[in-house]
ZADO-336989 format. One record per residue: residue in one letter; x, y, z of N, C-alpha, C in turn. Coordinates in pm, whole numbers, plus 50000, padded with zeros to 5 digits. Example, Ala and Ser with C-alpha at 12.3 -4.5 7.8 and 13.67 -1.06 7.14 Angstrom:
% ZADO-336989
A513194943150780512304955050780513204967050780;S512854977550708513674989450714512905000350787;
***
This chain:
% ZADO-336989
M460384729727548461334738527480460704752227467;P461434762827505460854776227498460674780627354;T459744789627334459564795427201460664805827178;Y461334804827062462414814227036461884828327016;R462564837627072462254851727055463364857826970;A463264870626942464324877526869465564878726959;W466714876426899467974877326974468684890226939;V469274896427041470084908327015471544904227008;K472364912226940473744908426914474524906227042;S474284914227145475054912727268474814899127334;E473584893827322473284880527378474014869627301;I473974870427168474684860527087476184861427112;D476714873727124478134875327153478514868627284;T477634869927386477894863627516477914848427504;I476934843027432476864828527414478114823427342;Y478494829927232479664825627155480934826727239;K481034837427316482224839427399482384828027501;V481284824727571481354814127672481604800727606;M480954798227493481194785727418482684783827389;K483304794327331484704793127289485624790927408;E485324797727519486224797027633486024784327715;Y484784779327723484494768227813484154755127741;A484214755227608484034742727533485044741827420;P486354743627449487354743927342487474730827266;W487084719627330487164706627262486174705727146;R485244714927141484244714927033484784721326905;G486024726326909486584732526791486564747626801;P487184754526704487314769126712486004776526699;E484984770426637483694777126622482574767226655;P482374764326784481454753626825480014756126785;W479634768626760478254771626723477894766426583;E478884761526508478584755826377477774742826390;D477844736326507477014724726537475634730026580;T474664729026493473364735326518472654729626640;E472794716426665472174710526783472814715826910;F474134717226907474844722627023474414737027049;L474334744826944473904758726957472484759627010;A471614750826961470224750927006470124748627157;A470954739527209470944736827353471304749327432;W472274756827383472674769127452471574779727445;L470964781127330469884790727317468714787227409;N468384774327414467294769827501467564773127646;N468774769727693469084771927834469264786627866;F469744794327771469814808827792468414814327822;Q467434809627745466054814327764465434808527891;L465754796027924465224789928046465684797528170;I466964801328172467484809128285466724822328295;E466514828628182465804841328178464384839928231;Q463694829028186462314826928229462234823328377;T463234816028426463234811728567463484823428661;T464414831928625464794843028713463954855428690;G463354856428572462624868528538463524880328507;Q464824877628492465814888028462466644883628341;P467284893228271468164889328160469274879928206;T469554870028128470584860128161471964866728159;T472754864228264474104869728271475114859528222;E476294864428192477394855528150477714845528261;E477744850028385478054841228498477024829928509;Q475744833028492474694822728499474864812528387;L475234817228269475424808128157476614798928182;I477694804328238478864796128271478494785728376;N477764789828478477384780428585476514769028529;W475574772428440474764761828378475654752028302;W476564757328220477384748628138478284739728223;K478834745328331479704737428418478954726328491;S477634727528497476844717028563476524705328469;T476794706828340476444696328244477464685028248;Q477034673128206477924661628204479034663328101;E478724669627988479774671427887480924679827940;Y480594690428012481664698628067482494690628168;K481814683228256482534675528358483434664928294;D482974659128183483784648928115485014654728047;N484974667628017486054673727939486774685028013;E486514686128144487024697528219488544699028210;N489254687728202490724688028199491274686228058;W490434688827958490854687027819491994696427783;E492974691327708494064699327654494134696727504;P494404706927424494494704627279495644695327244;E495424687127141496484678427092497474686527010;P498744682227006499704689326922499274688926776;G499634699026702499334699426560500124688826485;P499904687426354500564677026276502064679526263;N502844670226321504294670226308504934683926331;P504674690226447505294703226470506804701826479;P507564711326426509004710526436509474712326579;E510694708326606511234709626740511424724426774;P511184728126901511414742026940512864745926914;G513074758426883514434763226859514534777926888;T515744783126883515924797326907515554805126783;N515244817626804514824826226693516004828726601;P515834826226470516934829026379517174843826355;I516274852526407516524866926395517624870726493;A518704876426439519854880026522519864895026544;G519684899326668519734913526699518494920826653;Q518664933326617517544942026584517104940226439;V515784939826416515254940126280515434954226225;R515894955226101516164968226039515534968925901;I515494980925845515124983125706516194991525640;S516624987125522517534995025441516974995225300;G517745000525206517295000725068517174986925007;S517724976925075517684963225024516604954825090;G515844960625184514764953025248514984951425396;Y514244942025453514374938825595515654930925619;S516264932925736517504925725767517684925025918;D518624916525959519064916026098520584915826098;N521194911826208522654912126217523324902526119;N522574892426072523154882525982522914885525835;G522104895725804521844898925665520364899725634;P519974897125506518584898625463517634889725543;L516394894625560515394887825642514044888825571;L513294877725569511934877625514510974875225629;P510404885925687509644884525812508264878425792;I507994867625864506654862025875506324861026024;G505254867826064504874868126204503544861326229;L503184860726355501904855326399501174866226476;H499964869426433499164879626501498404873126616;L498704877426738497994872926860497564885326935;G496504891826886496134904926934495964906227084;D495234896927147494914898427289495874890727379;I497004886027327497844877027406498464884127527;F498774897027516499274904127633498174905827736;S496954908727691495824909527782495644896227856;K495714885327783495594872027846496724869627945;F497934873827908499104872027995498874878528130;T498244890328133498044897228259497044890128350;R496294880728293495294873328371495664858628390;D496384853028294496684838628295497984836328220;R499094836828291500404835428227500534822028155;G499954811628213500044798428152499404798128014;H498294805027999497614805827869498544812127765;A499164823227802500064830027708501264821127676;E501794814327773502944805527749502594794427652;R501404788727662501014778027570500974783027427;Y500414794727408500344800327272501714803627217;L502574809627298503904813227251504734800727223;S504544790427303505234777827277504814771827144;L503514772227115503014767126987503584775426871;A503644788426890504194797026786505644793526758;N506404791726863507814788226849507974774826779;Q507174765026818507254751826757506904752226608;A505954760726573505544761426433506554768826345;G507454776326407508474783226330508264798026311;Y507294803926383507104818326373508234825626445;K508614837226390509714844926446509244857226523;I508024861726490507554874826536506104873526585;I505784879826697504434879926754503934894226759;Q502784896826696502164910126704501054909926808;F501024920026894500024920627000499664935127027;W498504936827093498004950027130498264952727277;M498674964927308498974968527447497814975427517;N496834980627442495764988627502494434984627439;L493524979227518492224974727469491134978727568;G489964982227514488794984627597488514999127629;T489385008127586489185022227621488045028627542;L487565022127436486465027627358485095023827415;G485085015527518483825011027576483234999527495;G481964996527520481324985427451481664972127516;S481074961427462481214948227524482244939227456;Y482774943327339483604934127262484834929527341;W485474938727412486674935127489486364932927637;S485104931027670484734928927810485494916927868;G486154918927979486964908428041488354907227985;R488674915227883490014914927824490654928827824;E490064938227894490614951627895492064951227944;V492884959427880494284960327921494764974327887;G495654979627968496184993027945496564999428076;P497165011128072497635017628195496525020028296;N495285022328252494225025128348493505012428393;F493665001328321492974988928354493864979128432;T495164978928401496044968028444496934972428559;P496794966328678497724969428787499174966428745;D500074975328781501494973728745501644971128595;F500994979528515500994977528371502394976128314;W503304985328349504634985028290505454973228340;G505234969328464505894957228513505404944828439;Q504094944428413503514933228337504064932928195;L504164944528131504664944927994506124940627988;N506904944728087508304940428092508404925328111;A507534919828195507534905228215507124897828088;F506184903728014505784897527887506924897927786;S507674908827783508854909627696509864898927734;D510044896727865510944886027909510454872427860;L509124870427861508574857727814508824856027665;L508654866527587508984865727445510444861727426;D511334868027502512754864627492513004849927524;S512304844827624512544831027666512164820927560;Y511234824627471510854816027360511554819827229;G512504829027237513214832927117512344840227017;L511414848427065510464855426978510684870426987;K510424877226875510414891826873508984896726881;G508794908926928507454914326945507174925826851;V505934926526804505414938326737504574945726840;Y505104956626892504464964127001503494974026940;N502224969826929501174978026870500334983926983;L500194997126983499425003527091498034997527103;G497424993226991496054988226994495084999726982;D494055000227067493135011627066493935024327091;Y493805034026999494615046227013494185054327134;K492905054027166492425061627282493045056027409;L493695064727485494315060927611493565067127728;R493615060427840493095066027964494195065428069;G494295075628147495225075328259496585081128229;M496935083328102498205089628068498145094527923;S499005103927890499035109427755499785100127661;H499595102327530500325094427432501815097327437;E502165109627466503575112927479504215105327594;E503525105027708504055097827824504135082827796;F503095077427733503095063027704504235059327611;S504375066527499505375062827400506795064427454;R507015074627535508355076427592508655065827698;T507655062327777507855051827878508125038427810;L507395035727702507645023427626509065023327571;G509495034427516510855035327465511895033027573;Q511675038827691512605037027802512665022327845;Q511525015527837511495001527879512214992327780;L512164995727652512724986927548514114991027504;V514655001827558515885007627506517084998127516;N517154990127618518334981627639518104967127602;R517124964627517516854951027472516444951327325;D516584940127255516204939727113514984930927092;T514094930727192512874922727183511924928227078;A511854941527066510904947726974511404946926831;A510594940626744510914940326602510294952226530;F509094956126570508364967126507507594974526616;N507264987226589506434995126680505355002126598;F504085000426639502935006826575502325017126670;A501925028526616501285038926698499825035926726;G499275025326670497895021826700497335012226598;N496285005326634495584996126545494355003226487;E494365005126354493255012226289492945025026367;A493995032726390493885044426478492865054426430;W492585054626302491595063826246490195061026299;Q489945048926353488645046126414488755041826560;T489945043126618490085039626760490585051526843;G490415063826791490675075326876491565086126820;A492265083726708493155094026654492395103426561;D492725116226568492085126126483492765127426348;N494095125526346494845127026221496215120526236;I496955120326129498255113626128499285120726214;N499115133626237500125141226310500325135926451;T499235132226517499375126926653500105113426652;L499925105726546500595092826535502095094726508;V502425104426425503825107526399504505112126527;D503815120226606504365124426735504645112326823;Y503735102626822503895090526904505185083026867;I505355080226737506535072426699507815080626714;N507735093726699508935102026719509335102326865;N508365102926956508685102627099509285089127138;F508755078427081509335065127105510775064527054;A511025070526937512345069926874513415077526952;L513005086527040513985093427124514795083527207;F514185072227240514845062227323515225049627244;C514455046527139514715034427059514795038226911;P515835045526872515905049926732516075038626632;D516555027026678516815015926586515615006726566;V514595008026650513394999726631512565005726518;I512264997826416511505003226303510045005226343;K509435015426287508155019926339507265025126227;T505975025226256504995030626162503835036626240;T502955043426169501815049826233500685039726256;T499975036126150498835026926163498455022126024;S497615011926017497065007625889495955017225848;P495825020325718494815029825672493455023125655;P492395030925633491055025125616490935016325492;S491765018525390491685010625268493045011025198;E493115004525082494335004625002494385016424904;E493365024824906493355036524818494535045824852;S495135051424748496305059824770495985071724860;S494755076824854494385088124939494385084225087;D493905072125118493905067425257495325064525304;I496115058325218497505055625253498245068625282;D498025078525197498685091425214498225098325343;A496955096425380496405103225497496865097125628;W497225084025630497455077325758498785070125772;C499535068225665500755060125671502005068825672;A502865066425769504165073025777505085064425863;G506385066925853507335059325933508325051725846;D508955041725905509985034025835509385024125735;F508145020325755507435011225667505955014825675;Y505145009225585503705011525591503014998425628;A501864999425692501074987625732499774987325653;I499334975225619498104973425544497304962025607;H496014964125626495104953225660494534948025529;G495014936325488494804931425353493344930425312;Y493124931825183491804930825124491204917025152;R489924916625189489274904025226488064900725140;G487784908625038486614906324955486874896924839;G485884895524752486044888124628486394873524646;E487084868224544487584854524546489034854424591;D489584842524609490934842024663491954848424571;H491794847124439492764853324349492674868624357;D491494874024390491384888524409492214893124528;R492184885524634492934889324753494444888524730;I494864878724651496284877824615496694889824531;R495864893324433496184904524344496304917624421;H495434919524519495454932124593496784934324665;I497424923724709498734925324773499734931424675;F499694926524551500544932224446500184946824419;S498904949824420498434963024379498794974024479;V499024970524605499334980924704500584988824663;P501744982224643502904990124600502814994524454;W502084987124370502024990224229501155002524201;E500045003824276499085014524249498855023924367;G499155019424489498775027024608499715038124646;N500925038724584501895049324612502185050724762;P502575039624829502865040524972504105049024998;P504245054225121505345063425151506695056525168;S506705043425174507945035925190507975024625089;R509165020125056509295008924962508864995725026;F508864995225160508604982725229507394984125321;G506614973325330505384973625406505184961325491;Y503984960025545503664949025637502174945925622;Q501844933925575500464929025577500224923425716;D499864932225810499824927625949498474921725989;E497394924425913496124917625935495504914125800;P496014904025733495404899725607494154891425634;T493544886225530492414877225552492904864425617;G491994856525672492364844125738491134836625785;P491334824425834490194816025873489574820126006;G488264817826018487554820426142486714832926135;S485644833126214484674843926207485164857126266;E486174856826354486674869326411487454877526308;V487964870926204488574878226092487414882326002;S486934894426020485644898325965485764904925828;V484634909825779484524917025652484984908125537;K484444896125530484774886725424483504882725349;P483644877625226482484871925158481944860025236;S480664857025219480034846325297480704833025275;H481214830425153481814817225131483114815425211;C483764826525247484964825325329484614821025472;Y483514826225525483084822025659482704807225659;N482294802325543481904788225533483084779125504;G484294784725499485484776425488486124776225352;R485504782125250486114781725117487074793425100;D488154790725031489154800824994490054805225109;V489944799525225490874802925332491584790225379;D491894781225284492634769225319494124772225328;A494924762025361496354764125381497034769225255;N496634764025139497264768525015497044783424992;H495834788025021495554802325000496364810825098;M496434806625224497214814225322498684814925281;C499214803825229500614803725184500804812925064;A499834812924973499934821624856499964836324896;L499154840024995499154853825044500514857425102;A501114848225178502414850825238503494852225130;F503474843225031504464843624923504364856724846;Q503144860424808502934872824733503394884824814;S503134884824944503534896125029505054897725029;L505774886925055507224887825060507794891824925;M507234886324817507714889824684507474904524653;C506444910324716506074924424691506544933624804;N507624929824872508264938424973507404940825096;Q506564931225132505724932825250505924921025345;A506254924225471506244913825574504814908525586;F504654897025651503334890525653503074884525790;N501834886225839501374879425960500374868625924;Y500504856925987499404847225985498334852626079;F497084852826029495984859126103494764850126096;C494144847526211492934839426216492124843926337;S490994837126365490154841226477490924841926607;E491774831826633492544831626757493604842626759;G493864848626644494764860126639494114872826686;V492784872626703492054883826762491794880726909;K491114869626933490834865027069491374850827081;S492384849227164493114836527169492414826527260;D491254821827216490454812927300490514798227257;G490664795427130490554781727080491894775427050;D491844765026969493044757526931493554762926798;I494514771726805495014778226684495684768426589;T496184757326641496884747826555495964741026455;K494644741626480493694735526388493314744826273;R493774756926276493444766526171494274763726046;A493624765225931494274762325804495514770925784;G496624764425757497854771425724498734775025840;F498324772025964499114776226080500534770826072;Y500694758226039502034752326032502704754625897;E501934756825794502524758125660503094772025632;V502424782425679502804796025643504244799625682;P504744796025802506124799925835507164794325738;K506844783225671507804777125579507914784525447;V506974793325420506954800225290508214808525270;A508754814225377509964822425363511114814325305;N511094801125324512164792725271512094791125119;L510974794925059510794792824915511364804224831;L511594815624894512084827324820513554829924850;P514314835024755515694839124784515714850024890;L516654849224982516694858725093516854873125044;D517484874924930517744888524883516664893824789;V515494887224783514474890724683513994905224695;M513974910724815513474924424831514434934924778;S515654930824745516624940224687516544940624535;W515784931424473515684931024328514814942424276;D514794943824142513874953324082512444949924123;T511564959624123510184958224171509434947124100;A508564940224174507704929924114506774936424012;F506444928823906505564934123801504674922923749;H503594926823679502654917123625503074913023484;F502274904823417502674900423284501724905423175;G501114916923200500254923023099501044929322986;D500334934522888500984939722768501914951422796;S501624959222901502494970522931503884966122976;Q504024953323010505304948123055505934938822950;S505554940522824505994931222718507504931222698;G508174941922740509614942322720510414934422821;R509794930122930510564923023033509874910723090;R508604908523062507894897123119508474883923067;I508314873423146508834860123110507764851723044;F506534853023088505384846423025504374857122985;A503514853722892502464862822847501124855722855;P500044862922885498724856622892498244852722753;R497434842422749496814838022623495364842722621;S494834844722505493494850222490492454841822565;G491584848622638490484841922706490854835422837;N492104837022883492534830523006492264839423128;H492204833023242491904839923367493074838023464;V494274839423416495464837123498496284850023505;R496944851923619497914862623635499254856423669;F500304863423632501644859323671502394871723716;D502464873623848503254884423906504624878823935;H505674886123898507014880523915508044891623933;R509244887323963510314896523998511634890323950;I512494898423888513704893323826514924900023888;A515924892023925517184897223978518104901323864;P519074909823891520024913923786520764902223722;D520954891223797521674879723741520754869823669;G519454873223653518534864723578517694855423661;R517964854523792517094846523878515724853323886;F514684845523907513364851623923512504843224017;V511484849824072510434843124148509104848124093;G508074840124107506784844424058505644836224114;L504434841024091503244834224138502194834424026;F501864822423975500714820923886499474819323973;Y498394826423942497164824724018495974828723933;G494814823023966493634826023887492404819223942;D491294820823870490024815123911489984800323874;E488884793923911488724779623891488784775823743;G489444764523713489514759623576490934759123526;Q491084754923401492404753623340492834766923279;A494104770423298494644782923245495984780023178;T496334788223080497584786623008498274800122991;A499584799622973500374811622944501514807522852;T502004816922774503044814322675504374819922721;C505414811822713506764816322749507284825722640;V507774837322680508324846822583509824849322605;R510344844422716511794845222741512234831522791;P513124824622719513554811222759514054811122903;C513674800822976514044800123117514014785723167;T514644783723280514474771623360513514775023473;L512434767523483511364770823578511194759323677;T511154762723805510934752823910509584755423974;M508684745623965507364746724027507454741524169;L507054749724264507254746724406505994741424471;N506174733424574505094729724665505214738324790;W504084741024853504094750124968504904744625084;D504984731725099505764726225210507224724025173;D507614728025051508994726725004509454712124998;S508494702824987508854688624991509374683524857;V508744687424747509124682624615509094694524520;V510094695624436510114706024334510244699624196;I509644705924097509654700623961510264711123870;E511364707723804512084717223720511814714423572;H511574725123497511314723823354512104734423278;N512504731023157513064740923065511964745822972;F511814758922963510824764822874511534772922766;N511194769922643511704777522530510644787722487;K511054797222407510124807422360508964800822287;N507744805222319506484800322262505994787122324;D506764781122417506234769822492505064774422579;V504134765422604502934768822679502934761522813;I502664768722919502494762723050501004761723081;T500584750223133499174747723165499034745423315;I498074752023375497844750923519496374748423542;D496054738723624494664735723661494384741823797;F493524751823799493154758523923491854752523977;A491764751324109490554746124173490374753224306;R489134756624338488824762624468488704751724573;S488974755624698488744746124808487244743924824;Q486864731524848485454728024863485304717024968;N484304718425055483954707925150485164703225231;G485994712525270487144709225353488354704425276;Q488234702825143489364698425064490144710625013;P491494710425026492274722124984492114725024835;G492174737524802492134741624663493524743724608;H493574748124483494854751024418494614762824324;T494704774724379494464786724298495714795324286;A496854789824325498114797124309499274787124304;M500224789724216501394781124205502664789724210;P503474788024313504724795724322505804789424236;V506654797824179507754792924096509014800924124;T510124794524100511404801524093512094797023966;G513144803823927513834799623805514934809223768;K515434807323644516494816023593516344817123443;L516564829023395516524831423251517674824223184;R517434819323062518484812722984518894821322865;
***
């Protein structure tokens, strides 16, 4: 066995990349098996010592393909997820719109939940079958919208090596994009057409945005249009160039709703500097504990002063190491279970924000996305809220400043929050959430309260009178067991 030397990040990135692509049966993060990882590190060094040159990706692939494990699993296909629903057509009818009452389509109010598959168009240009498998899984799970990037790799570096896509990288780029739009249509899916890396090669942003508009003008495949992904760090100098991009696109597709980009943070100064358009985009907070991440979704419209009443959590936190900038316990599997992902989606919709399910495969679509926590559960969350919820008065918390309208009040020493929203006719929705342990709150307005399960399987209805106390036991996910740090409710004032 060779003596281990210091490893540089590019070498580890190469090993992880080949592992994910050529050993998918090992799970979404095969390097978590330390013995398996050790074998790869050993052979990486053996190749280096044998050749006297740095080990290449091709040499590593050739070694792995020579092993018995690879030969035994060469034709492996992922198993279907647990009880996937039957494929069906997209319930979104016509163009997605925004009005003063929220998101809508031709049939009325809409609560958008999408699936982020960042590199899926890049994959499509190289392996149509790969893209079809992912879109089929999305359709089966009940997702309505797919977000993807159209331009990757223009910033250089190795992260997108082998996945570059864009007018200067991809032969017949516009023909390929049109074919991908046809594929979305065939699965009854709408697309979020995100430029991706703002830096373009081979054509100007004006030419790109106008050509995109011309291509999409006679179809309703596009649900949303973004001028770039984190454009403030992928090539844009200021918001003005992004506004020009969406305005040029709108010359041909005025009905497709559009935005500039997600800002560097949720601070009002960053939102003001980078957000414009029909809605605002946010890359959700990923720090702290799970209840912190839920609270931040509420805080964006409450404190961030966004330029629009409606937004989009298009890259929230999620499972897997590619969803970065998280506390260490999240990488180890805690706080990103299905219940937490559902709570994030519920809070987003209640707070006027569309929501994307986001995980490692949503960045690089290499593994089995169906094994990720919440993949099948999150699309069902839209069924838990009234379709017209975004037209109600703004969601609010239950602190003392809201004593004139809150339904429950916190009790001394408790670590619980209750964000909720009330319709003019007395209907309400809300989310109790907090840290680990037992929490209580006092009813201050008599109501009928229905405690919901995330899968909508069983509901429990209670009558609460003034001064009645509700008790909730919160628990974090541990050792692969789901936690319970949020409880959704609906009800009506009495």
